[in-house]
N, C-alpha and C positions, 0 to 999 in steps of 0.2 A: 564135742564128740558127735552130736546130732548132725552138725554140718558136715563132718567127715563121712558119716553114713549116707547122707543125701548126695554128697559128691561121688561116692562110690556107686550108688544106684544110677545116677545120671551117666557116669562114665560107662557102666555096663550096658545101659540102654542104648547109648550112642554106638558102642562097639557092636552090640547085638543088631542094630539096624544096618550097620555097614556089613556085618557078616551075612545077614539075610540077603542083602543085595548081591554079594559076591558068591555066596554058597546058596544055591537055590534049593538044596535039600534040607529037610527038617532035622535029619540026624546030625548034620554038622552044627546046626544051631543048638540042638539039645546038648551035644558034646561041649560046645562053647559055654553054655550056661552051667554045666556041671563043673567044668574047669574053673570058671570064674567064681562059683560058689565056694569051692574048696580053697582056692587062693585067697578069697576074702576071709574065710574062717582062719586060715593060717596067719594072715596079716593081722587080724584082730587079736589072735592069741599072742602073737609077738608083741603087740602093743600092750596087752594086759600084763604079761610077765616082765615088762619093763625094759625091753630092748630099745625103746625109744624110736621105733620106726613110725613116722607119722602117717596117718591115713588122710591123704590129700587127693585132689582130683587126678594128679599125675601118678601117684603110686597106685590109686584105684584103677586107672586106665591100664597101667603096665600089668598089674596083677590080674585084672579082668580079662585082658587079652591073652596073656601067657600062662595064667594059672600059677601053679606051684613054682615052676622055673622063674616066673616073674617075681615071686617073693624073694627068691634067691638073688636075683638081679637087684632088687630094691635094697636088700640088706647089704650087698656088696657096694652099691652106690652110696649107701649111708655111712658105712664104716671104713671103706677103703678110700673112696674119693670125697667123702664128707659133703655130699650134695644136698642132703635133706636135713 
């Protein structure tokens, strides 16, 4: 579980760095951070209630970049395409 949290933090940091390069405004970076935080909480709650969505570097990157829609994509990939 700790490894998953560290992977999520690293993925968010990398995407944040990329976002800062592409979006030179701080409002876009702050919006990204809020989106990533909400997505992380939703992914964590799904993991706690037993949906079996793993928190890996890949799922953390998807959710960190896309937020809640990323959670929906990860759940679809997990249960429809059996990828995770």
